[in-house]
C-alpha positions in Angstrom: -0.2 -0.1 0.1 1.3 3.3 -0.9 1.8 6.2 1.8 -0.7 8.4 0.1 -3.2 5.6 -0.3 -2.6 4.7 3.3 -3.2 7.9 4.4 -6.5 8.4 2.5 -7.7 4.7 3.8 -6.7 6.1 7.9 -9.3 8.9 7.3 -11.8 7.2 5.5 -12.1 4.3 7.7 -11.5 6.4 10.9 -14.5 8.2 10.1 -16.4 5.0 9.4 -15.4 3.7 12.8 -15.8 6.7 14.9 -18.9 7.9 13.0 -21.0 5.5 11.7 -27.1 16.4 3.5 -27.3 19.1 4.0 -29.8 21.8 4.6 -32.2 23.4 2.0 -31.4 26.8 -0.1 -34.2 28.6 1.8 -33.4 32.0 0.1 -34.3 30.0 -3.2 -37.8 29.4 -2.2 -39.4 32.9 -3.0 -36.9 33.7 -6.0 -38.4 33.5 -9.6 -36.2 31.0 -10.8 -36.6 27.7 -12.4 -34.6 25.6 -9.9 -37.6 26.7 -7.4 -39.2 22.8 -8.3 -36.0 21.3 -6.6 -37.3 22.6 -3.4 -41.2 22.3 -4.1 -42.5 20.8 -7.6 -45.9 22.8 -7.3 -43.9 25.9 -7.8 -43.3 27.6 -11.2 -41.2 30.6 -12.9 -43.0 33.0 -14.5 -40.9 32.3 -17.7 -42.6 30.0 -20.0 -39.5 27.9 -21.4 -36.1 27.4 -19.3 -33.1 25.3 -20.6 -29.8 24.5 -18.1 -27.0 24.0 -19.4 -24.4 21.4 -18.3 -23.0 22.8 -15.1 -23.4 26.0 -15.9 -27.1 26.1 -15.2 -26.7 25.4 -11.2 -24.2 24.4 -8.5 -24.8 24.1 -5.2 -22.5 23.6 -2.2 -23.4 23.1 1.4 -21.4 22.7 4.2 -22.6 22.7 7.6 -22.0 21.8 11.6 -23.2 21.7 14.6 -20.5 22.0 16.9 -17.7 24.1 15.9 -17.0 27.8 14.2 -14.4 28.5 11.8 -12.5 30.7 14.3 -12.3 27.6 16.3 -9.9 25.7 14.3 -8.0 28.8 13.6 -7.0 31.2 15.5 -4.2 33.8 16.6 -1.5 33.7 19.0 0.8 36.3 19.0 2.1 36.7 15.4 1.1 33.5 14.3 -1.7 31.5 12.9 -2.4 28.6 14.9 -4.6 25.5 14.3 -6.6 23.3 16.7 -3.6 20.8 17.0 -0.8 23.7 18.3 0.2 23.4 21.5 -0.9 26.5 22.5 -4.1 26.2 21.3 -7.3 26.4 24.3 -8.5 22.7 23.7 -10.8 23.2 26.7 -12.5 26.0 24.8 -13.2 23.9 22.3 -14.2 20.8 24.3 -17.0 23.0 26.0 -18.6 23.5 22.7 -19.1 19.6 22.3 -22.2 18.5 21.9 -24.1 14.9 22.8 -24.6 14.1 19.2 -21.7 16.4 17.1 -23.2 16.4 12.8 -20.8 17.3 9.9 -23.1 17.3 6.7 -21.2 18.5 3.3 -23.4 18.5 0.3 -22.5 19.3 -3.4 -25.2 19.3 -6.2 -23.9 20.1 -9.9 -27.0 20.4 -12.3 -26.1 18.8 -15.3 -29.1 19.4 -17.6 -32.4 21.1 -16.8 -35.5 21.8 -19.1 -39.2 23.4 -18.2 -42.0 24.6 -20.1 -45.7 25.4 -20.3 -47.9 22.9 -21.9 -51.3 24.4 -21.9 -52.7 27.0 -19.6 -52.0 25.5 -16.2 -49.8 22.7 -17.1 -45.9 22.8 -16.2 -43.8 19.8 -17.4 -40.0 20.0 -16.2 -36.9 17.4 -16.1 -33.3 17.7 -14.9 -30.4 15.5 -14.4 -28.6 16.1 -11.4 -25.0 14.9 -10.0 -25.0 14.7 -6.1 -22.6 14.0 -3.5 -24.1 13.9 0.0 -22.1 13.0 3.4 -24.0 12.6 6.9 -21.4 12.2 9.5 -22.4 11.8 13.0 -20.1 11.9 16.5 -20.7 11.1 19.6 -19.3 13.9 22.3 -17.7 11.3 24.6 -15.5 10.1 21.4 -14.4 13.9 20.5 -13.1 14.3 24.6 -11.7 11.0 24.5 -9.6 12.3 21.3 -9.1 15.3 23.0 -8.8 15.2 26.6 -6.6 11.8 26.2 -7.6 8.7 28.1 -7.3 9.5 31.9 -10.7 10.9 32.2 -12.2 7.8 31.0 -10.0 5.3 32.3 -12.1 2.5 33.8 -15.4 2.9 32.4 -17.1 2.2 28.8 -18.2 4.5 26.9 -21.5 4.2 24.3 -20.6 5.3 20.8 -24.0 3.6 19.2 -24.9 6.9 17.7 -22.0 7.2 15.5 -22.9 7.4 11.6 -20.8 7.7 8.2 -23.3 7.6 5.2 -21.8 9.0 2.0 -23.1 8.6 -1.5 -22.4 9.7 -4.7 -24.9 9.2 -7.0 -26.9 11.1 -10.0 -30.6 11.9 -10.0 -32.9 11.9 -13.4 -36.3 13.7 -12.6 -39.2 14.7 -14.5 -42.2 16.2 -13.2 -45.4 18.6 -13.3 -47.2 20.7 -12.1 -50.8 22.1 -12.5 -53.7 24.1 -11.7 -56.5 21.4 -9.9 -58.7 24.2 -9.1 -58.7 28.1 -9.3 -56.7 28.0 -5.7 -54.9 24.8 -5.5 -52.1 23.5 -7.3 -50.5 20.4 -7.2 -46.7 19.1 -8.6 -45.1 15.8 -8.4 -41.9 14.8 -9.5 -40.3 10.9 -10.0 -36.7 10.3 -10.0 -34.2 7.3 -11.2 -31.3 7.5 -9.2 -27.7 6.1 -10.4 -25.7 5.0 -7.4 -21.9 5.6 -8.2 -20.1 5.4 -5.0 -21.1 4.7 -1.2 -20.0 3.8 2.1 -22.3 3.2 4.5 -22.3 1.9 8.4 -24.8 -0.4 9.9 -23.9 -0.1 13.9 -26.1 -2.3 15.9 -23.8 -1.7 18.8 -20.4 0.2 19.2 -18.5 1.2 22.8 -15.0 1.7 24.0 -13.6 0.5 27.4 -10.2 2.3 28.9 -8.4 -0.1 30.7 -6.1 1.2 33.4 -2.9 1.1 30.6 -4.9 3.3 28.6 -5.6 1.2 26.0 -8.6 0.6 24.3 -11.1 -2.2 23.9 -13.8 -1.8 21.6 -16.9 -3.9 21.8 -18.9 -3.9 18.3 -21.2 -5.4 16.3 -21.0 -3.2 13.0 -20.8 -3.8 9.1 -19.6 -0.9 6.6 -20.6 -1.5 3.2 -19.0 0.2 0.3 -19.6 0.2 -3.2 -16.6 1.3 -5.0 -13.8 0.1 -7.3 -11.7 -1.6 -4.2 -10.4 -4.8 -3.6 -9.2 -6.2 -0.2 -6.5 -7.9 0.8 -6.6 -10.4 4.0 -3.6 -11.6 6.4 -3.8 -15.3 7.0 -6.5 -14.8 10.0 -8.8 -13.5 7.6 -8.1 -9.8 8.8 -7.7 -6.8 6.5 -3.8 -6.3 5.8 -4.5 -3.6 2.4 -6.7 -2.1 0.3 -6.4 -1.5 -3.6 -7.6 0.9 -5.7 -8.7 -0.2 -9.1 -7.5 2.5 -10.9 -7.9 0.5 -14.6 -11.2 1.9 -14.5 -9.7 5.3 -15.5 -7.1 4.5 -17.3 -8.8 5.4 -20.4 -11.2 7.7 -21.4 -14.1 5.5 -22.8 -13.5 3.3 -19.6 -14.2 6.3 -17.1 -17.4 7.4 -19.1 -18.4 3.7 -19.2 -18.1 3.7 -15.1 -19.9 7.0 -15.0 -23.0 6.1 -17.6 -23.4 2.4 -16.4 -23.2 2.4 -12.6 -25.1 -0.5 -11.9 -27.0 0.6 -8.5 -30.5 1.7 -9.2 -33.0 3.6 -6.8 -35.9 5.7 -6.9 -37.0 8.9 -5.6 -40.2 11.0 -5.5 -40.8 14.7 -4.7 -44.4 15.7 -4.2 -45.9 19.6 -3.3 -48.6 21.8 -3.5 -49.5 25.3 -3.1 -52.6 27.1 -2.1 -53.7 30.8 -2.9 -56.6 32.0 -0.1 -56.9 35.3 -2.2 -54.5 36.9 -4.8 -51.9 37.9 -2.2 -52.0 35.4 0.4 -50.6 31.7 -0.6 -49.6 28.7 1.7 -47.5 25.7 0.2 -46.1 22.4 1.6 -43.9 19.6 0.0 -41.7 16.5 1.0 -38.4 16.0 -1.4 -35.9 13.6 -1.4 -38.1 10.4 -0.3 -36.0 7.8 -2.2 -33.7 5.0 -1.8 -30.8 3.4 -3.5 -30.4 -0.7 -3.9 -26.2 -1.1 -4.0 -25.2 -4.3 -6.0 -22.1 -3.4 -7.6 -18.5 -3.6 -6.7 -19.8 -4.6 -3.4 -17.4 -4.7 -0.2 -18.9 -6.0 3.0 -16.6 -5.3 6.0 -17.2 -6.7 9.5 -15.8 -5.8 13.2 -15.1 -8.2 15.4 -17.0 -8.4 18.4 -13.9 -7.4 20.8 -10.9 -6.1 19.5 -7.8 -3.9 20.9 -7.0 -0.1 19.6 -4.3 1.9 20.6 -3.5 4.5 18.2 -6.4 7.2 18.9 -4.9 9.5 21.5 -4.5 13.0 19.7 -2.9 14.7 22.5 0.3 12.5 21.9 0.4 15.5 19.1 0.2 18.2 21.3 2.7 17.3 23.3 5.1 16.3 20.2 5.4 12.6 20.7 4.2 11.9 17.6 3.2 13.6 14.5 -0.4 13.7 12.9 0.9 11.8 9.6 2.4 9.1 12.0 -0.6 9.0 14.1 -2.8 8.1 10.8 -0.7 5.8 10.0 -0.9 3.9 13.2 -4.7 4.6 13.2 -4.7 2.9 9.6 -3.1 -0.2 10.5 -5.1 -0.6 13.7 -8.6 0.4 12.3 -8.0 -2.1 9.2 -6.5 -5.3 11.3 -9.6 -4.9 13.2 -12.1 -6.0 10.4 -12.8 -9.2 8.4 -13.9 -9.0 4.5 -16.8 -10.6 3.4 -16.9 -13.0 0.4 -20.6 -12.6 0.1 -20.3 -9.2 -1.6 -24.2 -8.9 -0.2 -26.1 -6.1 -1.8 -27.5 -4.0 0.6 -29.8 -0.3 0.4 -29.2 3.0 1.4 -32.2 5.6 2.1 -32.1 9.3 1.0 -32.3 12.1 3.8 -35.7 13.7 3.0 -37.0 17.2 4.0 -40.3 18.5 4.5 -41.2 22.2 3.7 -44.1 24.3 4.7 -44.7 28.0 4.1 -46.6 31.3 3.6 -46.0 34.5 1.6 -47.9 37.6 1.3 -48.1 39.9 -1.4 -47.3 43.7 -0.2 -47.8 44.9 -4.0 -47.3 43.2 -7.4 -43.6 42.9 -7.1 -42.7 42.9 -3.5 -43.5 40.3 -0.8 -43.2 38.9 2.3 -42.5 35.0 3.1 -42.0 32.2 5.7 -40.5 29.0 5.5 -40.1 26.2 7.6 -37.6 23.4 6.5 -37.3 20.4 8.5 -35.0 17.5 7.6 -34.8 13.7 8.7 -31.5 12.1 8.6 -31.6 8.5 9.9 -33.1 9.4 13.5 -32.0 13.0 13.7 -34.3 15.7 13.0 -32.9 18.9 12.1 -35.4 22.2 11.6 -34.4 25.7 10.4 -36.8 28.7 9.5 -36.8 31.4 7.6 -38.0 35.0 7.2 -37.9 36.5 4.1 -38.4 40.1 2.2 -38.7 39.5 -1.8 -38.7 41.6 -5.0 -39.5 39.9 -8.2 -39.9 42.2 -11.0 -41.1 39.8 -13.9 -38.4 37.7 -15.2 -35.9 40.8 -15.4 -34.9 41.2 -11.8 -35.1 39.0 -8.5 -34.0 39.5 -5.2 -34.1 37.9 -1.5 -33.3 39.0 2.0 -33.7 36.3 4.3 -33.0 35.6 7.7 -32.8 32.1 8.9 -32.7 30.6 12.6 -31.0 27.1 12.0 -28.0 24.6 13.3 -28.1 26.3 16.8 -27.6 30.1 15.0 -29.8 32.7 15.1 -27.4 35.3 13.6 -27.9 33.8 9.8 -28.4 35.9 6.6 -29.2 35.2 3.1 -29.2 36.6 -0.2 -30.2 36.1 -3.6 -30.2 37.9 -6.8 -31.1 37.2 -10.4 -31.1 39.5 -13.2 -32.2 38.7 -16.9 -30.7 40.5 -19.8 -32.1 39.1 -22.9 -33.1 35.1 -22.5 -29.7 34.8 -20.2 -30.9 34.9 -16.5 -27.9 34.7 -14.0 -28.2 34.1 -10.6 -26.6 33.9 -7.1 -27.6 32.8 -3.5 -26.0 32.5 -0.6 -27.1 31.4 3.1 -26.0 31.6 6.6 -23.8 35.1 5.4 -21.6 35.7 8.5 -22.3 39.2 10.4 -19.5 39.5 12.4 -15.8 39.5 11.5 -12.6 39.2 13.2 -9.2 40.6 11.6 -6.2 38.5 11.9 -2.8 39.6 11.3 0.1 36.9 11.1 3.6 37.0 10.1 4.1 33.7 8.9 2.4 34.3 5.6 2.2 37.0 2.7 -0.8 38.3 1.6 -1.8 38.6 -2.3 -1.7 41.6 -3.5 -5.4 42.4 -3.7 -6.2 41.5 -0.1 -3.3 43.6 1.1 -4.8 46.2 -0.6 -8.2 45.6 0.8 -7.2 44.9 4.3 -3.8 45.9 4.9 -0.5 43.9 5.3 -0.6 40.5 6.5 -4.2 41.1 7.7 -7.3 39.2 6.6 -10.7 39.0 7.8 -12.3 36.0 9.0 -15.9 35.2 10.5 -15.9 35.2 14.3 -18.9 32.6 14.3 -19.5 30.5 11.1 -20.5 27.1 11.0 -22.0 26.7 7.5 -21.2 27.3 4.2 -24.1 27.6 1.6 -24.2 29.2 -1.6 -25.6 28.2 -5.3 -24.8 30.1 -8.5 -25.8 29.3 -12.3 -27.1 30.5 -15.4 -30.4 29.7 -17.2 -31.7 30.3 -20.6 -34.9 32.0 -20.0 -37.5 32.6 -22.5 -40.9 34.5 -22.4 -42.9 35.7 -19.6 -46.3 34.6 -17.8 -47.4 37.0 -15.6 -51.1 37.3 -14.1 -52.6 40.4 -13.7 -52.4 41.6 -10.0 -53.1 44.6 -7.8 -50.0 46.5 -7.7 -51.5 48.7 -4.7 -51.1 47.7 -1.0 -54.3 45.9 0.5 -55.9 48.6 2.2 -59.5 49.0 2.0 -60.7 52.8 2.1 -64.3 53.6 3.3 -66.8 55.2 0.4 -67.0 58.2 2.7 -63.6 58.8 2.7 -63.2 58.3 -1.1 -66.0 61.2 -1.4 
C-alpha cells in the first residue's frame, strides 16, 4: 500500500469507525427561478421555457456542522496563526462546545441538464439531471472528548458510541415532473426520479462501545458492518483480517473506461418529490412539499466489512500530537493499521440499500404589491434518527423575469444570526443568479507574520491581515445561468391591500 493511499484510507476508515445532507436553500424558495421546483415541485417560474446547460445552470455547495465555528480551528497566537492541533491552542474552549451528537454534513449538487416549459394554460412540465454528493456524519460527544482530552478522564469506564454514523453517497438523479392547477386555488406538483448510485460508504452499527483500561489501551465492543460500493479490492492476512486495500484505477486509464463507469453504475434507485401550493386570495398563499424520498439498491463493486465483537485499539490519543510525541501523519498511519486489522471482509458481496435524507417544507407568502412580498418557510430534514429544523423569514422582490432578489433571516443549526441573500437578473434570454445562505455578520481581523497576503487582499485589508468570520459553522451558496424565454404573469393589484371606506373616497 502506498503511503498516500494508506493516509486516505486512515481518514476514511477512522471516520467510518468513529462516525457510523445538508440543509435546504431557503433563500431560493421565493425567488422567480426555475430551480425552485427542486424545493417544491408545485412552484413554477414566470418564464414560459427554460433550459439549463451542463454545469453552467447550477452549482450548489453546502457544508455545515453543529458544534464548531471557523474561528474555533484557526486562531491567532501572538504574530502567528495556529490550528486546533497546536500546543498553544486552548483545547478546553473547543471541548466546551462539543455536543452529545455532533454532525457534519457536506453536500454538493451540480445540475447537468434542465428543461421546463408550459404545456397549456395551467400545466408546467420540467425535467432535470443532477449529480449529487452527500455525506452525513455523526460523532458522539464522548468520542471527541476521548480524542482531545486523552484517556485519563475515561479510565476504567465504558463509553457508548452507538450513535456513530457515516453515510457517504455519490449518485446521479434523473427526474421528470409536472405541476398543474387542479382548482382555481390549488396547484399540485409531482416529480419522479430515477437514481443511479456511483459510489458509497455506509455503516450499519448495531452496538459500539469503548472500554478504557488502566494502561490507557482501548477495548472496542462492536457489532457493526461497513458497506462499500466502489472499485476497491481487499487483501486479507492469514487470519482473515484486512491487511491492505487496492484501488482499481484501471477503470480510469482510458477516457472510454471512465465514461463507461460513470454512465453504467449498476446501482439503481427511485425517488419522489411532491408539493402543493394553495392561494387563499390573490395576495396570500401557502405551500408544502416533501422532497428526496428515495433509496438506492447497491449491487455493483460491493465490499462488506465486519468488525469483530472485541478488539484492541491503541492509536487514538490526539494529545500525543500536542505533546510532540508523535506527528499527525504517523498517528494516521497507525490508526489505519489498527482499524484495518480489526475488520474482516465478507466474501459474499451482499447487496445493501441506503435511504436518502428527506425534507419537509411548509411556507407562506403575502404580496404587499405586485412585485414585493414577505415570506416565511419552515424546513425540516430527517437524517436517520436525527431531525433538524430551520425557520426562515424573507423579504422578496420579483420584477417579472428581469430582476429578482431576496433578503432572508434564518434560525438554524443552533445559530440565530444567519442572513441570506439572493440575486437574479435576466439580460435577454440569459438569466444569471447567485444565492448565499448563512452569511456571517460578525468578523475578526487576523494578522500574522507567517504568510504573505496576495496583492488584492493586502490592498483591501492591509499588510498581513485578513478578515475571518467570528462565528461561522455553515457554508452554503448556489449560482448558475439559465436560458429563459417568455414571461407568464397574471395581472395583480399593484396597490397595498388597504380598504378605503366610500365616505372617505367622496
